[in-house]
C-alpha positions as CSV (number, residue, x, y, z in Angstrom):
1,X,56.5,110.5,36.3
2,X,59.3,110.1,38.7
3,X,61.8,109.4,35.9
4,X,60.3,112.8,34.0
5,X,60.7,114.7,37.4
6,X,64.5,113.8,37.8
7,X,65.2,115.0,33.6
8,X,63.4,118.2,35.1
9,X,65.6,118.4,38.0
10,X,68.7,117.5,36.0
11,X,67.9,120.4,33.5
12,X,67.1,122.8,35.9
13,X,70.4,122.4,37.4
14,X,72.5,122.5,34.5
15,X,70.3,126.0,33.6
16,X,71.6,127.5,37.4
17,X,75.2,126.3,36.7
18,X,75.2,127.9,33.2
19,X,73.3,130.9,34.7
20,X,76.3,131.3,37.3
21,X,78.7,131.6,34.5
22,X,76.8,135.1,33.2
23,X,76.7,136.2,37.1
24,X,76.9,139.9,38.2
25,X,80.7,139.9,39.1
26,X,82.2,137.0,37.2
27,X,85.2,137.7,35.5
28,X,84.7,136.6,31.4
29,X,87.7,135.9,29.3
30,X,89.8,138.8,28.2
31,X,88.9,140.4,31.9
32,X,90.7,138.8,33.9
33,X,93.9,141.1,35.6
34,X,97.3,140.3,34.6
35,X,99.8,139.9,37.2
36,X,102.2,142.8,36.9
37,X,105.1,140.2,37.7
38,X,104.0,138.4,34.5
39,X,104.2,141.1,32.3
40,X,106.6,140.4,29.6
41,X,106.1,142.2,26.5
42,X,108.8,145.1,25.7
43,X,106.5,148.0,24.9
44,X,104.7,147.3,28.1
45,X,107.5,147.3,30.0
46,X,109.3,150.2,28.7
47,X,106.3,152.4,28.5
48,X,105.0,151.9,32.3
49,X,108.6,152.3,33.7
50,X,111.2,154.0,31.2
51,X,109.1,156.0,28.9
52,X,108.8,158.9,31.6
53,X,112.4,160.0,31.7
54,X,113.7,158.1,28.6
55,X,111.2,159.6,26.4
56,X,108.5,157.5,23.9
57,X,110.1,154.7,21.7
58,X,113.3,155.8,23.7
59,X,113.5,158.9,21.8
60,X,114.3,161.0,24.9
61,X,112.9,163.3,27.6
62,X,114.6,164.4,30.9
63,X,117.3,161.7,30.0
64,X,118.9,160.2,27.5
65,X,117.6,158.5,24.3
66,X,117.9,155.4,24.5
67,X,117.0,154.3,21.0
68,X,120.0,156.0,20.1
69,X,122.5,153.5,18.3
70,X,126.1,154.9,19.5
71,X,125.1,154.7,23.1
72,X,123.6,151.5,22.7
73,X,127.4,150.2,20.8
74,X,129.4,152.3,23.8
75,X,127.5,150.6,26.7
76,X,127.2,147.2,26.4
77,X,123.8,144.6,28.1
78,X,126.2,144.3,31.5
79,X,126.2,148.0,31.5
80,X,122.6,148.7,30.5
81,X,121.3,146.0,32.6
82,X,122.9,147.0,36.1
83,X,121.4,150.7,35.5
84,X,118.0,148.9,34.9
85,X,118.3,146.5,37.6
86,X,120.4,148.8,40.4
87,X,119.8,152.1,39.4
88,X,122.7,155.1,39.7
89,X,123.9,156.2,42.7
90,X,123.7,159.7,43.2
91,X,121.4,160.4,40.0
92,X,117.6,160.2,39.6
93,X,118.2,156.9,37.8
94,X,116.0,154.8,40.4
95,X,116.5,150.9,40.9
96,X,113.6,148.6,39.0
97,X,114.9,145.6,40.0
98,X,112.9,143.5,43.3
99,X,116.2,142.7,44.8
100,X,117.2,145.8,44.9
101,X,113.6,147.8,45.9
102,X,112.1,148.4,42.3
103,X,109.1,146.4,40.8
104,X,110.1,144.4,38.3
105,X,111.6,140.7,38.5
106,X,114.9,139.4,36.5
107,X,112.9,137.8,33.5
108,X,111.7,141.5,33.1
109,X,114.8,143.1,33.3
110,X,116.1,140.9,30.9
111,X,113.3,141.8,28.2
112,X,113.7,145.5,28.4
113,X,117.7,145.1,28.0
114,X,117.1,142.1,25.1
115,X,114.4,144.5,23.4
116,X,116.2,148.0,23.8
117,X,119.2,145.9,21.9
118,X,117.0,144.2,19.6
119,X,115.0,147.4,18.3
120,X,117.5,149.9,18.6
121,X,120.9,148.8,18.2
122,X,122.9,149.1,14.8
123,X,125.9,146.8,14.8
124,X,127.2,149.1,12.1
125,X,126.5,152.1,13.5
126,X,130.4,153.0,14.3
127,X,131.7,152.4,10.5
128,X,135.1,151.3,12.1
129,X,135.6,154.5,14.0
130,X,137.2,153.5,17.8
131,X,135.3,155.4,20.1
132,X,136.8,156.1,23.4
133,X,136.1,153.7,26.3
134,X,132.6,154.1,28.0
135,X,134.3,154.3,31.1
136,X,138.2,155.0,32.4
137,X,140.0,154.8,35.1
138,X,143.3,156.7,33.3
139,X,144.6,160.0,35.3
140,X,142.9,163.2,33.9
141,X,143.0,167.1,34.6
142,X,140.8,169.8,34.9
143,X,143.1,172.2,33.4
144,X,143.8,170.3,30.2
145,X,139.9,169.4,30.7
146,X,139.2,173.3,30.2
147,X,141.7,173.2,27.2
148,X,139.7,170.4,25.4
149,X,136.0,172.0,26.7
150,X,137.2,175.2,25.0
151,X,138.3,173.6,21.5
152,X,135.6,170.7,21.4
153,X,132.7,172.4,23.5
154,X,132.7,176.1,23.5
155,X,131.2,177.1,19.9
156,X,128.1,175.7,21.4
157,X,127.8,175.8,25.2
158,X,129.7,179.4,25.4
159,X,133.2,180.2,26.1
160,X,132.7,179.6,30.2
161,X,130.2,176.7,29.5
162,X,127.0,179.1,30.6
163,X,125.4,178.5,27.0
164,X,125.5,179.8,24.0
165,X,123.7,180.5,20.9
166,X,123.5,176.9,20.1
167,X,123.0,175.0,23.4
168,X,122.1,175.4,26.5
169,X,124.4,176.1,30.3
170,X,127.0,172.8,30.6
171,X,127.7,173.9,34.2
172,X,124.3,174.5,35.3
173,X,124.3,173.5,39.4
174,X,120.8,171.9,39.3
175,X,122.3,169.8,35.9
176,X,125.5,168.6,37.3
177,X,123.7,167.8,40.4
178,X,121.5,165.5,38.6
179,X,124.8,163.8,36.3
180,X,127.4,161.6,38.2
181,X,130.6,161.7,36.2
182,X,130.3,158.3,34.4
183,X,126.7,160.2,32.9
184,X,128.7,163.1,32.2
185,X,131.1,161.0,30.5
186,X,128.5,158.7,28.4
187,X,126.9,162.3,27.1
188,X,130.2,163.6,25.9
189,X,131.3,160.5,24.0
190,X,127.3,159.7,22.8
191,X,125.9,163.2,22.3
192,X,122.7,163.7,22.9
193,X,121.1,163.4,19.2
194,X,118.0,164.1,20.4
195,X,118.8,167.7,21.1
196,X,121.1,168.3,18.4
197,X,124.2,167.5,20.3
198,X,126.8,165.5,18.3
199,X,129.0,162.7,19.4
200,X,132.7,162.7,20.1
201,X,133.0,162.5,16.6
202,X,131.3,165.5,15.6
203,X,132.2,168.9,17.8
204,X,135.3,169.8,15.4
205,X,135.0,168.6,11.7
206,X,137.5,166.1,10.8
207,X,138.7,166.2,14.7
208,X,137.2,163.6,17.1
209,X,137.7,164.0,20.5
210,X,140.5,161.7,21.7
211,X,139.8,159.3,24.9
212,X,142.3,161.8,27.2
213,X,140.2,164.5,25.8
214,X,137.2,163.2,27.1
215,X,138.5,162.5,30.6
216,X,139.8,165.7,31.1
217,X,136.7,167.5,29.9
218,X,134.7,165.2,32.3
219,X,136.8,166.4,35.2
220,X,136.9,170.1,34.4
221,X,132.9,169.6,34.2
222,X,132.9,168.1,37.5
223,X,134.8,170.3,38.8
224,X,132.1,173.2,38.6
225,X,129.8,170.8,40.5
226,X,128.4,172.8,43.3
227,X,129.5,171.4,47.2
228,X,125.8,172.3,48.4
229,X,123.6,172.6,44.9
230,X,120.5,173.9,45.3
231,X,121.6,176.3,48.5
232,X,118.9,178.9,48.7
233,X,120.8,181.4,50.2
234,X,124.5,183.2,49.6
235,X,127.7,182.0,51.5
236,X,128.9,185.2,51.6
237,X,126.9,186.7,54.3
238,X,125.1,185.5,57.7
239,X,122.0,183.8,57.5
240,X,119.2,184.4,59.7
241,X,118.6,183.5,63.3
242,X,122.7,182.4,62.8
243,X,123.7,180.7,66.2
244,X,127.0,181.4,67.5
């Protein structure tokens, strides 16, 4: 009898433990939350961190398209990684790396950069073309930039840059306040395919912009940037409650 009681007791304890496996509130396989810092899937990382500005699948939105192979041919991995990790000072592009105050680990930053390159880059996209360099420290001139703008850009953006039948204003104060000079240069070189804006080769058929043309247009655009963008009142008169 004692042996039988021991057997029954063991069975009861086993049943008790088995029942605990399905107890209310106990996590089951597939329901254990993933630690955010351990996410490595490109689609998940891109969707959670990049798509809001750069669009679903990198197709562009408030910010440039990242699925543009011309952009990825101009900007190397160092450039893309630095922008992703550290953000772009003076613009709406934030830093995503934990080391710069963001939420992503170094491995996650690498996964984003490598994923963009693997999915969207096309090694032969330039087909032997010699593009202007991504960045330049060569001297540039706003007066020459106005002439280059007139030749290469005015047919779409209007004679004064304030918009035409084919494209919107390129000297809008809010736009220029959100873009630094390097971003302006990138757009002049790469264009915005998702908006119908051509790259440096397509503004004038058969005549690509030279590196100097690009630099000069950028410095002219930068010269149109308001000193105090978004100022809500006219500077020609006195503001209410002016203190002397």
